C-alpha positions, 0 to 999 in steps of 0.5 A: 475822300468826299461824300460823292466820292465815298458814294461812287467807290462804295457802290462800286465795290457793291457792284450795285448802283442805289436808287436811293442813296440816302439808304447807303449813306445811313449804312455808313453812318456810325452812331458816334458820327451822328451824335457828334456832326449830325442835327439827327442824332438817330440818323445811324446805322443800328436799326438798318443793320438789325434788318440786314442781320435777319436778311443774311440768316435767311440767305444763309439758312437758305443755302444751308437747308439745301446743301448741308445734311444734318439736323436743326442744331447742327444747321443752327451751329454752322450758320452761327460760324458763318455769320458770326463778328470775325467772319464778317469783319473779314469780309469788310477789311477784304472788301476794304470797307473801313474808309467808307465808314462815317466814324466820330473823331475820337472813334476814328482815332481809336481805331474804330476802322479796323474794329471787328464789331464796328466792321461786322456791323457795317457789313450788316447795314450795307446788306440792310440797305440793299434790301431796302433799295433793291430787294431780297435778289440785290442783297442776296447777290452780294451775300452770294458773292461775298460771303457764301462763295468764301467761305473756305477763304473766311474759315482759314483766315478767321479766328474759326481754328477748329484744328486748334480747338480739336487739338486744346480738347483731346490733348486733355487726354494725352491724344493728338488728331491725325490728319490723313489725305483720302482723296483728291478730285477735279483738274489741277486748276481746281484741285478738291482735297479730302482729309479724315482726322482720327483719334486714338484710332477712330475716324472722327471727322472727314472734311474737303476743301480747295486746300489741304489746309481747308480740308483739314479744318473741315474735318476738325469741325466734323469731329467737334460736332461728333463730340458734341462741343 
C-alpha cells in the first residue's frame, strides 16, 4: 500500500482529517523504520507517543472521576487497567491498525505488526497526533469512541481475567468463588446483568455488564479490590 493510500485509509479509520498530515506520518513511524530508511533518524513516534499517553490518562481520569466511586488508589488502579498495553493492543487489532505502521524489514518480518508493545505505542502516538492537530476534543472523540465505549469488550478479550486471578488466590485456602445472577435490567436488545461473587459464604463483589460474563469479570474485580490485591 503506497503512503497516500495509507494516510487516506488511516484517517478514515480515525474518523478525522488532518490539517498537518506530517503528524500522522510521525505517529505511523517506528524507530526501526527511521533508522533503516530515513535521513532524519529522529523522525519516529516515541515523543508523540509520550504526549498521547498523557492525553489518554487525562481522558480516562476525567471519566473515572465522574463515574466511579472510590478513593485515589481505587481510581488509579482502574485507570491502569484501562490504559495498559494489552488493552490498547486489543483496540489496535480491532481497528486493524497494524498494516499502517512503518516498520523496518526486520521488525516487520519478526511480527512487529502484531506485537502488543508496538501496537499499544501506536495507539498512544495516534492520540498524540490527534491532540496536536485538532486539540483535546479531537483526541477525546477517538478515545471515547474506540476505548471508553468498549471497556467491557476489552476486559473480556484481553489478559485482564479477573475471575482467573481471583480463583488462583482463593484456591490456596481451598475455596472457590460462587457467582450468582442477582439482577437483570433494560430491554431485551440492551440488557444489563448484575452478578455477585461469594467466597466462603461472604459476598465480596458485585458487578454489572452487558453480558453475564462481563458482569462476572466486574464482580471478580471488585472482590480483588476488597481483598486488596
